[in-house]
VEXBA-980619 format. One record per residue (C-alpha): x negated, y, z; residue number from 1; residue in one letter. Coordinates in nm, 4 decimals. Layout:
<nodes>
node X->X | Y->Y | Z->Z | pagu->NUM | numi->A
...
</nodes>
This chain:
<nodes>
node X->11.9229 | Y->-3.1414 | Z->-3.8130 | pagu->1 | numi->M
node X->11.6722 | Y->-3.4179 | Z->-3.8810 | pagu->2 | numi->A
node X->11.7044 | Y->-3.7323 | Z->-3.6763 | pagu->3 | numi->E
node X->11.4226 | Y->-3.7956 | Z->-3.4292 | pagu->4 | numi->L
node X->11.1890 | Y->-4.0828 | Z->-3.5038 | pagu->5 | numi->E
node X->11.2459 | Y->-4.3834 | Z->-3.2785 | pagu->6 | numi->R
node X->10.9442 | Y->-4.5158 | Z->-3.0892 | pagu->7 | numi->M
node X->10.8714 | Y->-4.8295 | Z->-2.8907 | pagu->8 | numi->M
node X->10.5618 | Y->-4.8746 | Z->-2.6736 | pagu->9 | numi->V
node X->10.3911 | Y->-5.2070 | Z->-2.6002 | pagu->10 | numi->F
node X->10.1282 | Y->-5.2169 | Z->-2.3247 | pagu->11 | numi->V
node X->9.8990 | Y->-5.5109 | Z->-2.2665 | pagu->12 | numi->D
node X->9.9009 | Y->-5.4259 | Z->-1.8968 | pagu->13 | numi->G
node X->9.6371 | Y->-5.6764 | Z->-1.7978 | pagu->14 | numi->T
node X->9.3928 | Y->-5.5429 | Z->-2.0582 | pagu->15 | numi->N
node X->9.4766 | Y->-5.1812 | Z->-1.9702 | pagu->16 | numi->F
node X->9.4184 | Y->-5.2312 | Z->-1.5966 | pagu->17 | numi->L
node X->9.0870 | Y->-5.4118 | Z->-1.6499 | pagu->18 | numi->V
node X->8.9537 | Y->-5.1286 | Z->-1.8671 | pagu->19 | numi->Q
node X->9.0959 | Y->-4.8577 | Z->-1.6391 | pagu->20 | numi->L
node X->8.9062 | Y->-5.0207 | Z->-1.3516 | pagu->21 | numi->S
node X->8.5819 | Y->-4.9945 | Z->-1.5470 | pagu->22 | numi->K
node X->8.6436 | Y->-4.6331 | Z->-1.6528 | pagu->23 | numi->H
node X->8.7644 | Y->-4.5022 | Z->-1.3201 | pagu->24 | numi->S
node X->8.5241 | Y->-4.6901 | Z->-1.0981 | pagu->25 | numi->G
node X->8.8239 | Y->-4.8131 | Z->-0.8965 | pagu->26 | numi->L
node X->8.9243 | Y->-5.1753 | Z->-0.8448 | pagu->27 | numi->D
node X->9.2548 | Y->-5.2282 | Z->-1.0270 | pagu->28 | numi->F
node X->9.2736 | Y->-5.6030 | Z->-1.0446 | pagu->29 | numi->R
node X->9.5072 | Y->-5.7002 | Z->-1.3244 | pagu->30 | numi->A
node X->9.6731 | Y->-5.9670 | Z->-1.1134 | pagu->31 | numi->E
node X->9.7390 | Y->-5.7315 | Z->-0.8186 | pagu->32 | numi->K
node X->9.7609 | Y->-5.3849 | Z->-0.9740 | pagu->33 | numi->P
node X->9.7622 | Y->-5.0613 | Z->-0.7859 | pagu->34 | numi->Q
node X->10.0860 | Y->-4.8822 | Z->-0.8568 | pagu->35 | numi->W
node X->9.8924 | Y->-4.5593 | Z->-0.9175 | pagu->36 | numi->A
node X->9.7262 | Y->-4.7189 | Z->-1.2209 | pagu->37 | numi->A
node X->10.0658 | Y->-4.7979 | Z->-1.3717 | pagu->38 | numi->I
node X->10.1695 | Y->-4.4397 | Z->-1.2988 | pagu->39 | numi->S
node X->9.8659 | Y->-4.3260 | Z->-1.4940 | pagu->40 | numi->M
node X->9.9741 | Y->-4.5282 | Z->-1.7981 | pagu->41 | numi->A
node X->10.3220 | Y->-4.3739 | Z->-1.7804 | pagu->42 | numi->A
node X->10.1753 | Y->-4.0244 | Z->-1.7372 | pagu->43 | numi->E
node X->9.9366 | Y->-4.0665 | Z->-2.0295 | pagu->44 | numi->L
node X->10.2291 | Y->-4.1572 | Z->-2.2535 | pagu->45 | numi->L
node X->10.4222 | Y->-3.8479 | Z->-2.1405 | pagu->46 | numi->K
node X->10.1285 | Y->-3.6193 | Z->-2.2046 | pagu->47 | numi->Q
node X->10.0335 | Y->-3.7445 | Z->-2.5472 | pagu->48 | numi->Y
node X->10.1438 | Y->-3.4683 | Z->-2.7855 | pagu->49 | numi->N
node X->10.2326 | Y->-3.7052 | Z->-3.0710 | pagu->50 | numi->L
node X->10.5408 | Y->-3.8168 | Z->-2.8814 | pagu->51 | numi->F
node X->10.7102 | Y->-3.4782 | Z->-2.8282 | pagu->52 | numi->K
node X->10.9406 | Y->-3.5042 | Z->-3.1314 | pagu->53 | numi->K
node X->11.0127 | Y->-3.8710 | Z->-3.0880 | pagu->54 | numi->I
node X->11.2981 | Y->-4.0571 | Z->-2.9263 | pagu->55 | numi->K
node X->11.1530 | Y->-4.3178 | Z->-2.6936 | pagu->56 | numi->L
node X->11.3600 | Y->-4.6349 | Z->-2.7217 | pagu->57 | numi->I
node X->11.1693 | Y->-4.8570 | Z->-2.4779 | pagu->58 | numi->R
node X->10.8292 | Y->-4.9042 | Z->-2.3091 | pagu->59 | numi->K
node X->10.7229 | Y->-5.2628 | Z->-2.2411 | pagu->60 | numi->Y
node X->10.4562 | Y->-5.3709 | Z->-1.9908 | pagu->61 | numi->W
node X->10.3163 | Y->-5.7224 | Z->-2.0407 | pagu->62 | numi->F
node X->10.0936 | Y->-5.8699 | Z->-1.7710 | pagu->63 | numi->A
node X->10.0142 | Y->-6.1692 | Z->-1.5591 | pagu->64 | numi->S
node X->10.0194 | Y->-6.1743 | Z->-1.1819 | pagu->65 | numi->Y
node X->9.9196 | Y->-6.3847 | Z->-0.8842 | pagu->66 | numi->I
node X->10.1457 | Y->-6.3740 | Z->-0.5861 | pagu->67 | numi->G
node X->10.4707 | Y->-6.4581 | Z->-0.4194 | pagu->68 | numi->S
node X->10.8258 | Y->-6.4052 | Z->-0.5381 | pagu->69 | numi->E
node X->10.8314 | Y->-6.0922 | Z->-0.3198 | pagu->70 | numi->E
node X->10.5235 | Y->-5.9571 | Z->-0.5001 | pagu->71 | numi->F
node X->10.6850 | Y->-6.0270 | Z->-0.8386 | pagu->72 | numi->L
node X->10.9973 | Y->-5.8348 | Z->-0.7329 | pagu->73 | numi->I
node X->10.7840 | Y->-5.5426 | Z->-0.6090 | pagu->74 | numi->E
node X->10.5770 | Y->-5.5426 | Z->-0.9306 | pagu->75 | numi->Y
node X->10.8917 | Y->-5.5393 | Z->-1.1463 | pagu->76 | numi->R
node X->11.0403 | Y->-5.2642 | Z->-0.9306 | pagu->77 | numi->S
node X->10.7263 | Y->-5.0491 | Z->-0.9589 | pagu->78 | numi->Q
node X->10.7250 | Y->-5.0893 | Z->-1.3378 | pagu->79 | numi->L
node X->11.0954 | Y->-5.0032 | Z->-1.3647 | pagu->80 | numi->R
node X->11.0475 | Y->-4.6902 | Z->-1.1530 | pagu->81 | numi->Q
node X->10.7898 | Y->-4.5755 | Z->-1.4079 | pagu->82 | numi->R
node X->11.0119 | Y->-4.6443 | Z->-1.7075 | pagu->83 | numi->G
node X->10.8592 | Y->-4.9730 | Z->-1.8209 | pagu->84 | numi->F
node X->11.0458 | Y->-5.2897 | Z->-1.9171 | pagu->85 | numi->E
node X->10.8500 | Y->-5.5563 | Z->-1.7241 | pagu->86 | numi->P
node X->10.7419 | Y->-5.8781 | Z->-1.8947 | pagu->87 | numi->K
node X->10.5436 | Y->-6.0600 | Z->-1.6265 | pagu->88 | numi->L
node X->10.3930 | Y->-6.4082 | Z->-1.6229 | pagu->89 | numi->F
node X->10.2576 | Y->-6.6052 | Z->-1.3286 | pagu->90 | numi->R
node X->9.8848 | Y->-6.6640 | Z->-1.3682 | pagu->91 | numi->K
node X->9.7859 | Y->-7.0315 | Z->-1.3529 | pagu->92 | numi->R
node X->9.4366 | Y->-7.0836 | Z->-1.2126 | pagu->93 | numi->G
node X->9.1862 | Y->-6.8551 | Z->-1.3829 | pagu->94 | numi->N
node X->9.3737 | Y->-6.8418 | Z->-1.7127 | pagu->95 | numi->R
node X->9.6295 | Y->-6.5927 | Z->-1.8266 | pagu->96 | numi->E
node X->9.9049 | Y->-6.7552 | Z->-2.0294 | pagu->97 | numi->K
node X->10.1888 | Y->-6.6003 | Z->-2.2212 | pagu->98 | numi->G
node X->10.1060 | Y->-6.2284 | Z->-2.2266 | pagu->99 | numi->V
node X->9.9710 | Y->-6.1985 | Z->-2.5834 | pagu->100 | numi->D
node X->10.2363 | Y->-6.4303 | Z->-2.7250 | pagu->101 | numi->I
node X->10.5211 | Y->-6.2489 | Z->-2.5476 | pagu->102 | numi->A
node X->10.3953 | Y->-5.9086 | Z->-2.6637 | pagu->103 | numi->L
node X->10.3599 | Y->-6.0382 | Z->-3.0199 | pagu->104 | numi->T
node X->10.7079 | Y->-6.1904 | Z->-3.0211 | pagu->105 | numi->K
node X->10.8739 | Y->-5.8785 | Z->-2.8779 | pagu->106 | numi->E
node X->10.7004 | Y->-5.6455 | Z->-3.1213 | pagu->107 | numi->M
node X->10.7784 | Y->-5.8636 | Z->-3.4247 | pagu->108 | numi->L
node X->11.1457 | Y->-5.9052 | Z->-3.3312 | pagu->109 | numi->V
node X->11.1888 | Y->-5.5301 | Z->-3.2846 | pagu->110 | numi->N
node X->11.0042 | Y->-5.4542 | Z->-3.6094 | pagu->111 | numi->A
node X->11.2131 | Y->-5.7072 | Z->-3.8024 | pagu->112 | numi->F
node X->11.5362 | Y->-5.5699 | Z->-3.6532 | pagu->113 | numi->Q
node X->11.4242 | Y->-5.2158 | Z->-3.7490 | pagu->114 | numi->Q
node X->11.4767 | Y->-5.0994 | Z->-3.3882 | pagu->115 | numi->N
node X->11.2064 | Y->-4.8326 | Z->-3.4228 | pagu->116 | numi->C
node X->11.0145 | Y->-4.6240 | Z->-3.6746 | pagu->117 | numi->D
node X->10.6913 | Y->-4.5939 | Z->-3.4772 | pagu->118 | numi->L
node X->10.5223 | Y->-4.8622 | Z->-3.2680 | pagu->119 | numi->V
node X->10.2574 | Y->-4.7731 | Z->-3.0114 | pagu->120 | numi->V
node X->10.0237 | Y->-5.0457 | Z->-2.8887 | pagu->121 | numi->L
node X->9.8035 | Y->-4.9919 | Z->-2.5855 | pagu->122 | numi->I
node X->9.5526 | Y->-5.2744 | Z->-2.6079 | pagu->123 | numi->A
node X->9.1960 | Y->-5.3381 | Z->-2.7157 | pagu->124 | numi->G
node X->9.1911 | Y->-5.7059 | Z->-2.8146 | pagu->125 | numi->D
node X->9.1005 | Y->-5.8040 | Z->-3.1682 | pagu->126 | numi->E
node X->9.3670 | Y->-6.0769 | Z->-3.1405 | pagu->127 | numi->D
node X->9.6317 | Y->-5.8131 | Z->-3.2225 | pagu->128 | numi->Y
node X->9.4958 | Y->-5.7285 | Z->-3.5716 | pagu->129 | numi->V
node X->9.7218 | Y->-5.9777 | Z->-3.7517 | pagu->130 | numi->E
node X->10.0216 | Y->-5.8588 | Z->-3.5499 | pagu->131 | numi->L
node X->9.9602 | Y->-5.5006 | Z->-3.6609 | pagu->132 | numi->I
node X->9.9356 | Y->-5.6068 | Z->-4.0248 | pagu->133 | numi->E
node X->10.2640 | Y->-5.7970 | Z->-3.9951 | pagu->134 | numi->E
node X->10.4471 | Y->-5.5043 | Z->-3.8304 | pagu->135 | numi->V
node X->10.3287 | Y->-5.2768 | Z->-4.1122 | pagu->136 | numi->K
node X->10.4945 | Y->-5.5143 | Z->-4.3605 | pagu->137 | numi->R
node X->10.8295 | Y->-5.4342 | Z->-4.1973 | pagu->138 | numi->Y
node X->10.7707 | Y->-5.0637 | Z->-4.2601 | pagu->139 | numi->G
node X->10.6922 | Y->-4.9293 | Z->-3.9148 | pagu->140 | numi->Q
node X->10.3936 | Y->-4.7064 | Z->-3.8554 | pagu->141 | numi->R
node X->10.1709 | Y->-4.8308 | Z->-3.5777 | pagu->142 | numi->I
node X->9.9645 | Y->-4.6097 | Z->-3.3517 | pagu->143 | numi->H
node X->9.6992 | Y->-4.7355 | Z->-3.1110 | pagu->144 | numi->G
node X->9.5785 | Y->-4.5991 | Z->-2.7785 | pagu->145 | numi->L
node X->9.2918 | Y->-4.7431 | Z->-2.5805 | pagu->146 | numi->F
node X->8.9590 | Y->-4.6788 | Z->-2.4123 | pagu->147 | numi->F
node X->8.6510 | Y->-4.6463 | Z->-2.6339 | pagu->148 | numi->R
node X->8.4752 | Y->-4.9202 | Z->-2.4384 | pagu->149 | numi->E
node X->8.6645 | Y->-5.2485 | Z->-2.4536 | pagu->150 | numi->G
node X->8.8173 | Y->-5.1732 | Z->-2.7945 | pagu->151 | numi->L
node X->8.7664 | Y->-5.3991 | Z->-3.0930 | pagu->152 | numi->S
node X->8.6568 | Y->-5.1919 | Z->-3.3921 | pagu->153 | numi->E
node X->8.8599 | Y->-5.4252 | Z->-3.6166 | pagu->154 | numi->H
node X->9.1700 | Y->-5.3445 | Z->-3.4106 | pagu->155 | numi->L
node X->9.1067 | Y->-4.9688 | Z->-3.4231 | pagu->156 | numi->R
node X->9.0749 | Y->-4.9807 | Z->-3.8012 | pagu->157 | numi->L
node X->9.3982 | Y->-5.1826 | Z->-3.8385 | pagu->158 | numi->A
node X->9.6145 | Y->-4.9048 | Z->-3.6868 | pagu->159 | numi->F
node X->9.7736 | Y->-4.6347 | Z->-3.9020 | pagu->160 | numi->D
node X->9.6501 | Y->-4.3849 | Z->-3.6436 | pagu->161 | numi->S
node X->9.4559 | Y->-4.4105 | Z->-3.3219 | pagu->162 | numi->F
node X->9.3514 | Y->-4.2021 | Z->-3.0192 | pagu->163 | numi->A
node X->9.1046 | Y->-4.2844 | Z->-2.7464 | pagu->164 | numi->Y
node X->9.2550 | Y->-4.2576 | Z->-2.3998 | pagu->165 | numi->I
node X->8.9281 | Y->-4.1536 | Z->-2.2414 | pagu->166 | numi->D
node X->8.8186 | Y->-3.9044 | Z->-2.5059 | pagu->167 | numi->Q
node X->8.9803 | Y->-3.6516 | Z->-2.7383 | pagu->168 | numi->N
node X->9.3237 | Y->-3.8148 | Z->-2.7296 | pagu->169 | numi->G
node X->9.4042 | Y->-3.6854 | Z->-2.3828 | pagu->170 | numi->F
node X->9.1280 | Y->-3.4359 | Z->-2.3113 | pagu->171 | numi->G
node X->9.1100 | Y->-3.2868 | Z->-1.9623 | pagu->172 | numi->P
node X->9.4386 | Y->-3.4435 | Z->-1.8518 | pagu->173 | numi->S
node X->9.2641 | Y->-3.7828 | Z->-1.8389 | pagu->174 | numi->Y
node X->9.0036 | Y->-3.6541 | Z->-1.5943 | pagu->175 | numi->D
node X->9.2633 | Y->-3.4868 | Z->-1.3731 | pagu->176 | numi->S
node X->9.4750 | Y->-3.8039 | Z->-1.3684 | pagu->177 | numi->L
node X->9.1685 | Y->-4.0100 | Z->-1.2822 | pagu->178 | numi->K
node X->9.0950 | Y->-3.7803 | Z->-0.9879 | pagu->179 | numi->K
node X->9.4577 | Y->-3.7909 | Z->-0.8733 | pagu->180 | numi->A
node X->9.4524 | Y->-4.1709 | Z->-0.8759 | pagu->181 | numi->I
node X->9.1253 | Y->-4.1793 | Z->-0.6833 | pagu->182 | numi->A
node X->9.2898 | Y->-3.9577 | Z->-0.4202 | pagu->183 | numi->D
node X->9.5993 | Y->-4.1813 | Z->-0.4039 | pagu->184 | numi->M
node X->9.4274 | Y->-4.5193 | Z->-0.3848 | pagu->185 | numi->V
node X->9.3171 | Y->-4.6391 | Z->-0.0444 | pagu->186 | numi->K
node X->9.0103 | Y->-4.8624 | Z->-0.0441 | pagu->187 | numi->P
node X->9.0608 | Y->-5.2291 | Z->0.0507 | pagu->188 | numi->D
node X->8.9524 | Y->-5.3070 | Z->0.4071 | pagu->189 | numi->K
</nodes>
């Protein structure tokens, strides 16, 4: 029996939540995310048919946050419950620091160590183009997932394969998940 391919997933959580807010019409602030939005990311990964014959090694969620130690613990707990390895950084003022560098470091270390055969990146920033090229040099295939709007065309073209979250890649399941999240999220008062 053939061995299953090993996959690792890297989510730029801040970028994902900002774009999900725009696409869903809901307010998922990256620094104080709604847990339903993180559930959507986990659900999208489960539903994507590419991953059915793949052994998932680890899913990482990289993001910044504003809040207390109690909020950080709750955020980490919510990510863990959804199968993500949390990599969270306290936001300083209006600037996010550390997320892109931490994601880059983690992906490069795992590629170099040959810990996976397939890397999935959920992000839209052009800043990741050089990272993708470097990971390819180690022999891993790299697949991208992101929203059509908010995606750098240079990034999309750097991937070995790519699917849009909001079109074709997930079809009707995206719309049903969006509706489910809208039903779950209570508006701020």
